[in-house]
C-alpha positions in Angstrom: 59.5 110.1 117.4 60.7 108.9 114.4 64.5 108.6 113.2 66.2 111.4 111.4 67.6 110.8 108.1 71.2 111.5 108.2 72.6 109.8 104.9 75.8 112.2 104.6 77.5 110.7 108.0 77.5 107.3 107.1 78.5 107.5 103.5 81.4 109.8 104.7 82.6 107.1 107.2 82.3 104.4 104.3 84.3 106.6 102.0 87.9 105.6 102.0 89.2 109.1 102.7 87.9 108.5 106.3 89.5 105.3 107.1 92.8 106.6 109.0 90.4 108.3 111.5 86.4 107.6 111.6 86.1 108.7 115.2 85.0 112.5 114.7 82.3 111.0 112.2 81.2 108.5 114.9 80.6 111.3 117.2 78.5 113.1 114.8 76.6 109.9 114.1 75.8 109.4 117.8 74.0 112.7 117.9 71.2 110.4 116.4 71.5 107.0 118.2 69.3 105.5 115.8 69.7 107.0 112.2 67.4 106.2 109.0 69.4 106.0 105.8 68.2 106.7 102.3 67.9 103.1 101.4 65.7 102.4 104.3 68.2 100.9 106.5 69.0 101.8 110.1 72.3 102.8 111.7 72.8 102.4 115.5 76.0 103.8 117.0 75.3 104.5 120.8 76.5 101.9 123.2 73.2 101.5 125.3 71.2 101.2 122.0 73.9 98.8 120.8 73.9 96.6 123.8 70.1 96.4 123.6 69.9 95.5 120.2 72.6 92.9 120.6 70.7 91.3 123.0 67.3 91.5 121.4 65.8 88.1 120.5 63.9 90.0 118.1 67.1 90.6 115.8 68.1 88.0 113.1 71.6 87.5 111.9 70.1 85.7 108.8 69.8 87.7 106.0 66.9 85.7 104.5 64.7 87.9 107.0 65.5 91.2 105.3 62.5 92.5 103.2 65.3 93.4 100.5 67.9 90.7 99.7 71.5 92.0 100.1 73.7 91.1 96.9 76.7 90.8 98.7 75.1 87.9 100.9 73.7 85.8 97.8 75.2 82.7 96.0 77.9 82.0 98.8 76.6 78.5 99.9 75.6 77.2 103.4 75.6 80.2 105.9 78.4 79.8 108.8 76.6 79.8 112.2 77.3 83.5 112.6 74.8 84.2 109.9 72.1 81.9 111.4 69.8 82.3 114.3 68.8 80.2 117.2 68.3 77.0 117.4 70.6 76.3 114.4 73.0 78.9 115.2 73.3 77.3 119.1 73.5 73.8 117.5 76.5 74.6 115.3 78.1 76.9 117.6 78.0 74.3 120.3 79.6 71.7 117.7 82.6 73.9 116.9 83.3 75.0 120.3 83.4 71.5 121.6 86.7 71.1 120.0 87.8 74.7 120.1 87.6 75.7 123.8 85.8 75.3 127.1 84.0 73.5 128.5 85.0 70.3 126.1 88.7 71.7 125.2 89.2 74.1 128.2 93.1 73.8 127.8 93.1 74.7 124.0 94.2 78.7 124.4 96.8 77.6 127.1 98.3 74.5 125.3 99.2 76.6 122.2 101.2 79.2 124.4 104.5 77.5 123.6 103.9 77.3 120.1 102.7 80.9 119.9 105.5 82.5 121.7 107.9 80.3 119.6 106.4 81.6 116.4 106.5 85.4 117.7 110.2 84.9 118.7 111.1 83.4 115.3 109.4 86.3 113.2 111.2 89.0 115.4 114.5 87.1 115.1 114.2 87.8 111.1 114.1 91.3 112.0 118.0 91.4 113.1 119.7 93.7 111.0 116.9 95.1 109.5 116.6 99.1 109.7 113.1 99.3 108.7 110.2 96.5 108.9 106.6 96.2 108.0 104.8 94.8 111.2 102.0 93.8 109.0 103.8 92.0 106.1 106.7 90.6 108.5 104.9 89.7 111.6 101.0 90.6 112.1 100.0 88.7 109.3 102.2 85.6 109.2 101.7 84.9 112.9 97.7 84.5 112.9 97.8 82.8 109.9 100.5 79.9 111.2 98.5 79.6 114.1 95.0 79.2 112.6 96.5 76.7 109.7 97.9 74.8 112.5 94.7 74.7 114.3 92.2 73.8 111.7 94.8 71.6 109.8 95.1 73.7 106.6 98.6 73.3 105.0 100.7 76.5 105.6 102.2 76.2 102.2 98.8 77.1 100.6 98.5 80.4 102.2 99.3 82.0 99.1 96.3 80.7 97.5 93.8 81.4 100.1 95.1 84.8 101.0 94.0 86.3 97.5 90.8 84.5 98.0 89.9 86.0 101.7 91.3 89.7 100.2 88.6 89.4 97.6 85.8 88.1 100.0 86.7 90.8 102.5 86.7 93.5 99.8 83.1 92.5 98.8 81.5 92.4 102.5 80.5 96.2 102.2 79.7 96.1 98.6 77.6 98.9 97.7 75.7 98.6 94.2 75.3 102.2 94.0 79.0 103.3 94.1 81.0 99.8 93.7 81.7 98.2 90.3 79.9 94.8 89.9 83.2 92.8 89.6 84.0 93.5 93.4 80.9 91.7 93.9 81.5 89.0 91.6 85.0 88.3 92.7 84.0 88.1 96.1 81.2 85.3 95.1 84.1 83.5 92.9 86.5 83.3 95.6 84.0 82.3 98.3 83.2 79.3 95.9 86.8 78.7 95.1 88.1 78.9 99.0 84.9 76.4 100.0 85.9 73.9 97.1 89.5 73.9 98.7 88.1 73.2 102.1 85.8 70.6 100.8 88.8 68.7 99.6 90.6 68.9 102.8 87.2 67.8 104.7 87.0 64.9 102.2 90.6 63.8 103.2 90.1 64.0 106.7 87.4 61.4 106.4 89.8 58.7 105.2 92.8 60.3 106.9 91.9 62.2 109.9 94.8 63.6 112.0 94.9 65.9 115.1 93.4 69.0 113.7 90.2 70.8 114.1 88.9 69.8 110.6 89.5 66.0 111.6 87.5 66.1 114.5 84.5 67.9 113.2 84.7 65.5 110.1 84.5 62.4 112.2 83.4 63.1 115.9 79.9 62.3 117.1 78.9 64.7 119.8 75.7 65.2 122.0 74.5 67.3 118.9 75.5 64.4 116.3 78.0 65.5 113.6 78.1 68.4 111.0 77.3 67.8 107.7 80.1 68.4 105.4 79.0 71.7 104.2 78.2 72.6 107.4 81.8 71.7 108.2 83.0 73.8 105.3 81.1 76.9 106.1 82.6 76.8 109.7 85.9 76.3 108.4 85.8 79.1 106.2 84.6 81.3 108.8 87.5 80.2 111.2 89.9 80.5 108.6 88.9 84.0 107.8 88.0 85.4 111.2 91.1 83.6 112.8 93.5 85.6 111.2 92.0 88.7 109.6 90.8 90.1 113.0 94.1 89.3 114.7 96.1 91.0 111.8 94.3 94.0 112.6 94.2 94.1 116.3 97.9 93.4 116.8 99.0 96.2 114.1 96.6 98.8 115.6 97.8 97.9 118.9 101.5 98.7 117.8 100.4 101.6 116.1 98.6 102.9 119.0 101.6 102.1 121.0 104.1 104.0 119.0 101.6 107.0 119.1 102.1 106.6 122.7 105.5 106.2 123.6 105.1 106.7 127.3 102.9 103.7 127.4 105.3 101.6 125.1 107.7 102.1 127.8 105.4 101.5 130.8 104.3 97.8 128.9 108.2 97.3 128.7 108.8 97.8 132.4 105.7 96.4 133.5 104.8 93.3 131.1 101.5 92.6 133.5 100.0 95.5 132.0 99.4 93.9 128.7 96.0 92.1 129.8 94.5 95.6 130.6 96.2 97.1 127.4 94.8 94.8 124.8 91.2 95.2 126.5 91.5 98.8 126.3 92.8 98.2 122.6 89.8 96.5 122.0 88.0 99.4 122.9 89.8 102.1 121.4 91.0 100.9 118.2 89.4 97.7 117.4 89.7 95.2 114.7 85.8 95.3 113.8 84.1 98.3 113.6 80.8 97.6 112.0 78.3 94.8 111.8 77.1 95.4 108.2 73.6 93.8 108.7 71.5 92.6 111.1 67.5 92.1 110.4 64.3 92.7 112.2 62.1 89.6 112.8 59.3 92.2 113.6 58.9 95.8 114.4 61.7 96.7 117.0 61.5 99.6 119.4 65.1 101.0 119.8 65.2 104.3 122.0 62.4 106.2 120.7 62.5 104.9 117.4 60.3 101.7 116.0 62.2 99.8 113.3 60.1 98.1 110.9 60.1 94.4 110.4 62.4 93.4 107.6 64.7 96.3 107.9 68.5 96.3 107.5 70.2 97.3 110.6 74.0 98.3 110.6 75.7 98.3 114.1 78.5 100.8 114.5 80.5 98.7 117.3 83.3 101.1 117.3 81.4 104.1 117.5 79.6 102.5 120.8 83.1 101.8 122.3 83.8 105.5 122.3 80.4 106.7 123.6 81.1 109.4 126.2 77.8 108.5 128.0 79.4 105.2 128.7 83.1 105.6 128.8 85.0 108.6 130.7 87.3 110.6 128.3 86.6 107.9 125.5 89.1 109.4 123.1 91.9 108.8 125.4 93.8 105.5 125.6 93.8 104.3 129.1 94.8 100.4 129.8 94.0 101.5 133.6 90.1 102.4 132.5 87.9 100.5 135.1 84.7 98.5 133.8 86.0 98.5 130.3 82.8 96.4 128.7 83.9 97.5 125.2 82.0 96.1 122.1 85.3 95.0 120.3 84.2 91.5 120.5 80.6 92.2 119.9 77.9 90.8 122.8 75.1 88.7 122.9 75.1 85.0 121.7 77.4 85.9 118.6 80.3 87.3 121.1 83.6 86.4 119.0 84.1 82.7 119.0 87.8 83.0 118.8 88.4 86.0 121.3 90.1 84.0 123.8 92.7 83.1 121.2 92.7 86.4 119.9 93.5 88.1 123.0 96.5 85.7 123.8 97.8 86.0 120.4 98.0 90.0 120.8 99.2 89.7 124.4 102.1 87.8 123.5 102.8 89.3 120.3 102.7 93.0 121.8 104.7 92.1 124.8 107.5 90.5 122.6 107.5 93.3 120.0 107.9 96.1 122.9 110.7 94.1 124.6 112.7 93.1 121.6 112.4 96.0 118.9 115.3 98.3 119.3 114.0 102.0 119.8 110.8 101.3 117.4 109.3 104.5 115.5 106.8 105.1 112.8 108.2 105.9 109.4 104.6 107.3 108.2 101.7 108.5 110.2 99.0 107.8 109.5 100.2 104.5 107.6 98.1 103.4 104.7 94.8 101.5 105.5 92.9 98.5 104.1 90.0 99.6 102.0 87.4 97.9 104.1 85.5 100.1 106.9 84.0 97.0 108.3 87.5 95.1 109.2 89.7 98.5 109.7 93.5 98.7 110.1 96.7 99.6 108.4 97.5 97.4 105.3 101.1 98.2 106.2 102.7 99.7 108.9 106.4 100.5 108.2 108.6 101.0 111.3 112.1 101.8 111.8 114.6 100.5 114.3 117.1 102.3 116.2 115.1 105.5 115.6 115.7 108.3 118.1 
C-alpha cells in the first residue's frame, strides 16, 4: 500500500483562514494516517503512528539528513539540541538539564513558586478598575517572559528588543517558498543572528562576572560532560528564551479561552482549585500550544503503518491532530478534565519530550487558578479572537475579556 496524495487538506490547515478552528481539517487528514504531499513530504496525523515515529530511532531531528535542504533552517548558526540527534543531543540536553531540573536541581520549579505566585498576583492587581483587559498583552505574555528572563539572566528591560526578534523567527518557522515572500525568510534569519549576537554578549559577560542564573552556570560549570562551548550555550539560551515563553503564552491564553467557552468548568475550577492539575493536562490535549512539528527526517527507509517513507524524506508531525484521534481518546472533541489515561502529545514524546514542560505546567496551573479566582465575572469580547499567523505555535494574538459581564 502506498500513501494517498492529499495536498489539499494540509494546505488548508496552513492557511490562516483555518487558524481559529483547524480541528475539522485534522479529522479529514486522519482518514489518511500517512499522507504523501506534492512536494514529497509525508504528513502523519494519527496518534498511534505519531507515537511510533516519535520513538523510532531511525528518525532524525537534524535537517542535514533531509534529501532536500530546508531554506528555513539554513544560515542560522549552531543548532540547539532540539535539532540534533544522539549522542550530541543527549550530551547537550544533559548539560542543560543539569542546571534546569532533576536530578541535579530537582527543586528548581518548586523553588520558583513564590515568585510565580507573586508575579501573577501583581499582574492581576493591575486589572483593578479596568472593564476590559487583554489576557495576552496584560498577562499571558509578561508572566512567562518575566520568569524565563529571571531564570536565564536576561535583563527584563531588554524585552522590547528580543520580542521583535522572536516574532520574526516564529513567523519564518513555517516558511513556504511557493507562497511566502522571500523577506519573511530573510527577516527570520536576520532576527536569529541578532538575537544570538545579543545572547553571545551576555555569555561573554558571565565568564568574567558570573551571577546566580542559568547563563552563568552554563558558562562556568564543568560537569560530567565537560562544559558547553560558547556557541552551544548561545544556541541553548536561544532555544530556552523562545520556547520558555512563547509556548506558555499560548497555553495560558488557550486555557482561559477554553474556560470562558465552558463557564460551568470555570465555575467548577473556582470551587475546586485542585482540579487545575488534570485540567491543564486536558488543555494540553484539547488546545495545545504546539500543533505541528514541521520537520523530521528519515535516516533510512521507515515503515509507518502500511507506508514506507523513503530515506531523506521530510516528515511533518501533526501532534494536535493525534491528541484528537478518536481511536485513542473517547469523544476527543469534548473538553473533559476528568478524562482518564490522558497521554496527550501536548509536549511531544520520546527523547525530545519538552524540556521545559514541568515549568510550563506549573506556570499555567498558577496563572489559571488565580485568573479564575480573582476576575470579576469575565466574558469574551469576541469569539473567535484574532489568532497568530503561525499554524505551528497556535494561539490567539489577543484575547480581549470584559470584567463584570453578565
